[in-house]
N, C-alpha and C positions, 0 to 999 in steps of 0.2 A: 456465566460464563461460559466458552465454549472452550473445551480442551483442546491440545496439540498436539499433533505428532509429526512425524518430518516425511512430508511427503514427494518434497522436489529439493535440490541445489542446483547452482548456480556457480562455475569459478570462472576461471578467467580463459581457461582451455575447456572447458566438458560442461553439458548437462547432465544432472543424475535424477533419474524417475524411481520414486520409491515406492509408489501405489499407483494400484492399475486405477484408470480414469474410469473404468465401467463400475469400479466398488466406492468409487465418492461420490459419481452423479447423481446417485439418490436423495445423500444427504446434501450436497449444493443446493437440488431443486427442494428443497425441503427449506432450507436456511437461508438461502441464495447468498450462502458466505462459508469459506473452509481456512480455518488456520494452518500454517505450519511451523514447527520448528526449525533453527538453523540452515534456512534458506541460501548462504553465502559459507561458500568452501573457502577456507585459512587463507588461500594464497588470495580471492579477491576481498575478503574481510581487511586482511593487512592494507593493502592497496587503498582502500575506502578511508580505513581509519588515518593514512601516512596523508591524503590528501585532504581531509576534513579537519585536519588538526594545523595542517598551512594556509587552508583557505578564511574567506573570509563571508560577510553574510551583510544584507542589504535590505532594507524594509520590505514585504512582500506587499504588489500593489495589486493584488487581486482583493476586492472590495475592501479596503484601506485597512485591512485590520492589523494594528498600532503593536496587538502583542507578538505578532508573528514576522519570522526572518526566511530569507529564501540564502540558499548558496550564493556567493555571488563572486566570483563564475561559477555556473554551472557545473565543475567538473567531475563530481564524484557522484552528483546525478545522471551526468551523460554517461560516466562507466557502466552504469550500474543500469541505465536504457538501452545501451547497445547489449549487456549480456543476457537482457528478459526478450531480445529480440529473435536468438535463434531457434529458428524454424521446428525443431524437435519441441522445444517447449511450448511454441504457438500453436501445434497441433495438441498438445496433452492438453492444455488449459480449454481449448475449444471442446474438445473429447468430454472433459471432466463439468463444463458449464452448460453445455449446447449449445454456446454460440454460434454465429457464421461466423467465416473465415476473417482470420484478424490477421493483419496487415505487418503491424510495428506495435513495437510499447515506447513510450513516453514518459517522462517525466521529470521529479527534483526533489534536491532534499529539505526539508522545510525545521525550523527550531521553534518551538515555541517554550518560552521562560512561563515560570508561574504566577497566576493571575485569578486568584479565586472567583473572581466576576465577568470572565472571560473565558470563550469557547465557540465553536462554531455549531450553528443555530441547522436546523432541519434544512438540507438543499439535495440538490440530484445530480449534479457532476455534469449535466448534459448542455453546459453553454456549447462542448464542441461534440456533435450528433454522431460523429463515430465513435464516441465512446462507449465499448461495451463491457467491461471488466473493470474495477479498479484493484490497484494491489498496494497496501504499505509493508514497510521493513523496517524495524526498529536500527535503527544505525549507534543509540544515543547508548554509552557506558554507565551513565549517572540515574541512580533508581528515581523516581519522581511517584507523586500521587495522586491521584485522579488520572484524568485524560481518558475514559473509556470511550469506545466508539461503540454507537449503535444504528443498527440497520431495520427500517419500518418498510412498510406498505403504505403508502403516500397517504397520510391522515390516519394512519390505522394501527395494524398488530404489528409491535417490536417482533424480529425475525433472529436476531441475532444481536450477542454482545461481545465486545472483544476489549482487551484490554494488553498492549505490549509489556512484556516484561523482562524478557531475555534480549541480547543483542542480536541480531539475525534472526530476529522471529517476521513473522509476514501474514498476513491477511488476503484474500481471494476476497473479492465482493463484486456481485453484480449490480451494474448501474442503470437507470431507465425512468423514463417517468413517470412510471409506476410505484417506483421505489424514492425512498429519502433516505439520508444518513446524516450523523452529528456527532463532536467531538466537546466531550463534555469537559470543563477547565482544568488544567494543569493548576491544582492545589498547593504543593511545596517541591521542592527536592527538583530535579533534571537540569535542565531542559530536556525537553522532548526533542528528540530529533530523528525525524523521518522523511524515508523516501515516500514520496509518494505520487502516485504515475498511475496509468493506465494501458490497456490493452483495445490499440484502434482495429474497428472492421473498416469497411470502405465504405468513404462518405457520400452519404443518400443525396446531398445537394449535388 
């Protein structure tokens, strides 16, 4: 499993960068992923908690995944996406990952209940070709078992493994046609409640 330190944080009015992009870039190029602790400042985390407590969920329509639900309406996901679009954070992510210019971030909050036989199999996230970097942020307060994320070279070597444990932890990871990732089943506890999104470059189409 990857060890996480606090690399950056976002709040309602600011972005904090705690680590130099130059210091992180070699680690990212080696594993194609970087974890971070506590990326949500208390003001933003409190707002997200409040929205999720009052919000609803609907069946996730992607790939007919019956064990997975999406926030509906996507209010908490919309707030987080807006905070991730700040130019100083986009420039920092570019410098850390070596990707081309990022233009925006977008995502949604997904909730997965325990189901020992259901996970997300290997896939590339390249339904949208402008996706450059994936990000997941743990929003749930309940502990759960299972739910390990794995990233690999397509049909080859596993490069990184990560499991969200603490609320506010995040994982940045590369997406591309040469890479695949998967999520192993949640086996107990939970639910697993995670913002899942992407940083986007220019659409090549």
